[in-house]
N, C-alpha and C positions, 0 to 999 in steps of 0.2 A: 447494662449493669444489673437489671432485674434477672436476666438469665444467669449471669455469673453468681449472683446472690442465691438464686434458687438451687443451682448446682452445689454451692458451698453448703447450704443447709441440708440438702439431701445426703451429700457425702458424709457430713459429720453425724447426721442421724444414723447413717448406715454403720458407722464405726461402733456406735453404742448398741445398735440392734443386732449386729452380726454375731455378737457373743451369745445372744439368747436363742439363736436358731439359725438354720441354714439360710443362705442368701440367694436371692434372685437379682442378678445384675442386668440392668437395661442400659445398653449403649446405643444411642440414637441421635437424631437431629431434632429439629423443631417440633416434629409430629409427636415426639415423646417428651420433649422438654417443657411442654405446656405453653408454647408461645402464644401470647395474646390473651391468655386466660389465667385464672388463679391456679397455681400449681396443685393445690389440694383438690382441684376438680379435673385434673388431667387423667388420662386413662391409666397411667402408671400408679397414681394414687388409688384409683378405683380397683386396680389389680390387687393392691394390698388388702383392701376390704374384701374382695372376692376370695382371696386365699384364706383369710381368717374365717369367712363364712363357710367355706368348704372343708374346714378343719386342718388346713395346712399350717405348719409352724414357721414357714418361710417369711423372711423380711425382704422387702423390695428396696434396692439401692438404685436410684435413678441417676446414672452418670451421662445423661444426654445433654448435648449442647446445640442450641439453635445455630443453623448454618454449617454444621459439621459435615464432612465428607468421609468416605471410606478411608482415605489417607489419614485424616485426623484420628479416626477411630483406631486404625492400625498403630498409630504412633503412641497412643495413650493407653492401649488395652493392657499392656504388661503391668503398669503401675496399678491399674484398677483391679486386676486379678490378684496381684500381690497384697493389696490393701484389704480386699473383701473376701477372698477365697470363696467365690460363689459356687453353688451347686448347679445353677442354671444361668446361662448367659443368653439374653435376648438381644439379637442384633437387628436394629432398625435403621439402616443406613443405605444410601445410594441415591436418594432423591436429588440431593445437591450436586452429586456427580453428574447426573443427567442434565440438570439445568445448566451446568457449566460445560457440557459437551465432553466430559472426560471419557477417554477411550474405555469401552466396556471390558477389555482384557485387563486394563489397569485396575479397574474397580473389582473385577473378579479376583485378581491376585491379592488385593487388600483384604477383601472379605475372607478369602481362604486363609490368609495368615492369621486373621482374628479367630477363625474357627479352630485352626490347629493349635493356636496358643491357648485357647480355652480348654481344649481337650487335654492338652499336656498337663494341666493342673487338675484334671479330673472332673471338669465341668461338662454338663450337657449343653447343647446349643439349640436355640430356636431362631430361625431366620424369617424375618417378615419382609416379604417381597413388595416392591414398589413399581408402579408404572409411570410413564411420562407421557405428555401430550403427543399426539400423532404429528404435530407440526414440526417435530424434530427430524422428520423423514422416516420412511418405512424401514429402511435398512438399519439406521441407528436404533430406532425404537425396538425392533425385533432383537437386535444384538443385546440391547440393554436388558430387556425382559428375560432373555435366555440365560443371563448370568445367574439368577436365582435358581431357575430350574436345573441348570447344569451342575451347579454346586450341590444342590440337594441330591441329585442322582449320583454324582461322582463321590461325594463324601458321606452319603447317608444321613444328611441333615434334615431334621424335622422343620417344615416350613409351611407358609401359606403364600399363595400366589399374589394376592393384592391386599395389602393392609388397609387401604382406603376404600375397599369395596362398599358400595351403597352410600358413599359420602362424597366422593370427588366431583360428581356431576350434579349434586343436589345443593343448590344455592342456599337453601334454608339451613344447611349444616356446615356452611363455610363462613369464615370471617370475611370482612369487606374486601380484603386483598384477593379473595378468590383462590388462595393457595393453602391457607391453614384452616384446619377444622375448628369449629367453635365448641362451646361447652356442651351443647346438645349432641354433638358428634362423639364425645368421649366414650359414652357407654357402648356405642356401636364399634368403635375401635377395639375396645376391650373384648366385646363379643367376637369380633373377627379373629382375634388372636387367642382367645381363651381355650378353644378345643385343643390346639396343638400344645399350648403351655400345660394344660391339665394332663394331657396324655403323657407328655414328657416327664413331668414330676411324678405321676402315678407309676410310670415304668421304672423310674429310679427307686422308688420306695419298694416296689415289688422285687426288684433285683437285690436290694439291700437285705430284704427279708428272706 
């Protein structure tokens, strides 16, 4: 219920904010939905503050849902694009695909459809890569991680290799479940993603000028 309420509030806030500036749309899972922490302490909320600090006029709409997969994202992205008309779409999905053992080629197809749908409406895309534990087997793990790298190369997508870099193996930055980052980890998540987000927005501004 808390996750659904948080999404409802973010989406309705986005409707009001979108009119006052370009939109950054985040479509992710629990890592971006603020699972287990206050939503206003999540990295997406910190992103809004960072954008304002750096002089960007963009407003962040967080359409992330805990437990979501790439299939879920692919199913709902069209309505999100229509509702918010984003200038930038940040895709942070795949972790739950890996945990469920979904075939990497299926995951890749879903992410590709989301990238293409975003570009069709004129949005730039940033892809946040995820890794899974090695106990899923070397073959599956390598195929899973290759999805992000291959999509970035094939489609020319701006990306980072591992969104949870510096966090995943640090117990002090994880919640008790050992899966979700805690409040202290949120600024690190933002820092991990910031360089590619900043570069992508700056490039759009330069091209528009």
